[in-house]
N, C-alpha and C positions, 0 to 999 in steps of 0.2 A: 467448633462451637459455630451455633448457628446464628445467623445476622439478622437484626429485626429491624425495622425502620423504627427510627428517634420514635419514643412513645413521648404523649405528654404525661407529665408528672403532678401528682397529687400528694400531699400532706394533712391528715387529720390527726389535731393533736397536737397543742403548741405551749405545754408545759415547760418547765425549764429544759426537761429531759429533749423534749421535740425540738424547741427551740434551737438548742445545741445540735443537734443529728442535721436539722432539716438548712441550719445556716452552712454546713460543711458542703451540700449540693449546691448552695448558691455562691457560696465563695467558689464552687469548680466550674462554676460557669454554665448551671443547669437551671432553666425557666421551673418554677412552680407555683401551683397555685393551692393555697391553704385554707383551711376552715378550723375552727375553733368554737366550742359552745360560747364560752367568753371572748367577744371578737378583739377586744382591748389588747388581749396576749398574743395576738397577731402582729402587732405595732412593730416588734423586731424586725421581722421577717420581711414586712409590707416596706419597711424604709432598704431594706436589701434588694428592692424588685419583686419581689415575690405578690402575684395576683389575689387578692381574697376574697374566697366565695360567701354570700351569705347563708348559704344551706348546704347540707351535705349534697343534696341534691344539685345543687349549681356546680359543686365539686366534680360528681361524678359526671357531667357533661363535659368537662375540660381535663380529663385526666383518664389515660389509658393502664397506669401504674398507681396505685393509690399506696403510702406507707402511714400507717396506723401506729399511736402513741398514746395509750390509756392507761388509767390506775388499776383498772380490778375486772374481773371477768364479766361482771352485768354490762359494763361500759361498753367492752367488745362487742356483746351479742348486741346491744341496743345500735352502735352504730354500723355495724354488720349486718344484722338480720332484720332489725327492728323495722318499724311501717314507714320511718324517714330516712332509713339505713343504705349503706352502699348499695347493696343487693336490689333493692327498689328501682333505683335508674335515676336518672333525670329526665328532665322535661322531655327531651327528646330521647328519651327510650335508652341511651347511652350507658352501658356498665362498665367497668374498670375492667381488664382481662387479667390482670393482677392485683390481689390485695395481697401486701407485707404487713404481718402484723410484728412490731418490736415489743410490743408487752409482755411483763412477765405475767402469765392469768395461769389458770387452772387447765390443764390438759383436756378438762372434758368440756371447757367453755370453747378453748381453740378448736377441738375435734366437731363441736358441733356448728362453729362458724365454718370449717372447712368444708364439713359437708353441705352446709346451704346452699356456701359459692359453688360447688363443685354442681350443683342441682341447677343451677342459676347459669351454670356454663361459664365461672369465673374461676381462675387458679388461686389457692391459698398457702401462704409460705408462712408459718412460725419461724420467726426471728430474733428473738431475746438477745438482749445488749448487755454486755460487761463493761461496766465504768459509768461513775456520775457525770452530770455535765461537764465537768471542768475539764475530764478526762478526755471525754469526746471531743471539746473543743480544741484539746491540745494533739487530736490526733494519737489517742491512745487507748482507745476503746477496743474490743473485739466483739464481732458478732457469730453468734451460731444458728443454722438455720437448718429448718427441714419442712419437707414437701416435695412436689414434683420437681425431679432433675431439669427439665424442660424450664418450668418456671424459675427455678433458682438459677439456672444460664441465663436466661433473659433479663433479671435482677442483678446478676453477679458486677458489673461494670459500676451502677450506683450503691452497691453495699459496699466497695473496694473503694469508693471517694469520703463513706462514712467513716470506716474504720481500717487500720490497718492489715486486722487479723479475722477474717472471714472461714468459719468452718461449715461445712455440709455434712448433715449425719444422717442423710436419707429421707424415706418417705415419711409422712406421720406426724409424729408429737414430740419428737424424740429430741429435739432440740430443747423443748420445754423443760424435759428430765435433767438435759444436760447444764440448763442455767438453774433449777434448784439446786441441783448438787451443787456448782457454784455457790451459790448464798448460802446455804448452810455452811459449807467450808469457810465463807467470809466469814461467819457468825463465829464461827468455833475458834476462828484463829484470833479473830479480836476479843473473845474471850480470853483465852491464854495470854494473849498481850497485856491486856488489862488487870490481870492476877499478880504476874512477875512483875509489872511495873509498880503494883501495890507494895510488893514484897521489897524490892529495889528502895523505894521512898520508905518505907519504915524503917529501913535497916539505914538509914541517912543518907542516900546517894539520891542526886538530884534527878528528877526527872526527864529534864532536859538532857541532861549527861548519859541516863541508860539509853533514852531511846536513839542518842548518835551511837552509842557502842552497837545497839544493835543493827541498827540501819547498817553499818559499817561491815556487819559481820554475816557469816555465810546465812542468816536467819534475816535479812535485810530484804525487803520487798517493796512493791508499791503499796500494799496495805499498811506495812509497820512505817513507812511513811508518811503515808498521809493520816493515819490515825494516830502514830505514834507523836505527829505535830498537834494533834488535837488534845490528847492526854498529855503532854508539857505544857500545855498553854490553858487549859481546861477550857477550850472554846466546843462548844458542841452545835458551832452554826451548822445547821444541817445540809447533808448533801442526799443522805438518803438517812428518813428518819428513824426513830426506833418501832414505830408503827407499822412501818412497811416492811421492814426485815423481820415482824412476827409474822405477815401475810406469808412472806415466804418460808418460813419456818413452819407456819401449819401447812403450806401447801405439799413441802417438801416432807414431811414427816407424813402428810397423809399419802404421798405416793410410796413412803416406805413400808408403810403398815399395809397398802395395798399389793404390794408387791412382798411381803413378808421380808423385809430387811430388818434386824434388827439397828438402831442407833443409838445406844444409851448416852454417848456424849450430846448429839445433836440434841435428843430429848431436855436433859439437863440444862442447855443453853436456852433454849423454849422457854424455859420456867425462869431464866434470870433474866431473859428478855422483859418477860410477861409483869417479874420484879419491878424493873426500870420503869415501865410504863405505870405501874401502881406508885412508884414515887414521883410520878410528873416527870418524867423524860419522852413522853410520847412522841413529841412532836420534835423534841431536842436529834442529833445525830446519833445514831447508834454507836459512837464512842462513849457517849453517858454511861453506858457499862462499867466504866472506870471508876464511875460515883459509888455503885454498890461495891466495888471491891474496896475500894478506899474506905468508906463506912465499914465494911464486916473486919477491916484490918486495924480499925482503930485509929484511922489517920484525922488529927483533928479539923482540917479542913474540910473534910467530908461530912461533918456536923450542918454544915451552912448550906450544902448541895452545891448545885453546878451554877 
């Protein structure tokens, strides 16, 4: 592995996920300069010693590698290629050497940002993350990255401090397809769990007892443990909202169509996600899919919603 001088690190985007991930770097002893559109959201990081930039331009003046966590494709293009974006540079003309995008966005938007970065002499890695903020904080997240091998090797030491599992899938935007496949499977597994939980409850088994059995069986997993707890308690405090999962299903099924891959199960779950949103569960955790299954099963508590 080639050795580089220790770079200055920047972080753009300090929502719940961005804070959890950047705190992993701060806790590992790294120094960070951070920026967020709403400055107040940088407070937890400032309390841990991070410097707070007033503008993206100021962030670029103090960072050789910038990590990005935003919600949507349009946001990524704005903060990377926009008139006040990372590629515009700071007042001193400095641009980052590498941009690492942790967001789950469309491959088209990622490719557009990557192309613009290359034209500006900046390396770009697409590096979406598996895991919610709690899992990141617990050190149980996973990162899948794609882009140039040189850029990946340069940032790998920092990725390793954020997540115990880091996978490189080659050039381009292949990591985004991997993440979309992951999220499609996440939704399909959760839908399976809510259906069988409703069946068990309708037959007289408590949700908590059923989930305990599943978690101790060959089917037990991180998903069944986290979502099973939400089902047992009917607590839909969001880690990932149903609306956010719909975005991933829209992107994933669009990729499937472009590649001519039929996904009948994925398409059905997409419509159930849409139904949950129509029933008012858009900003709830996507475990609220259970409410639809319970209502369809005629369970009395479902009549009153979540």
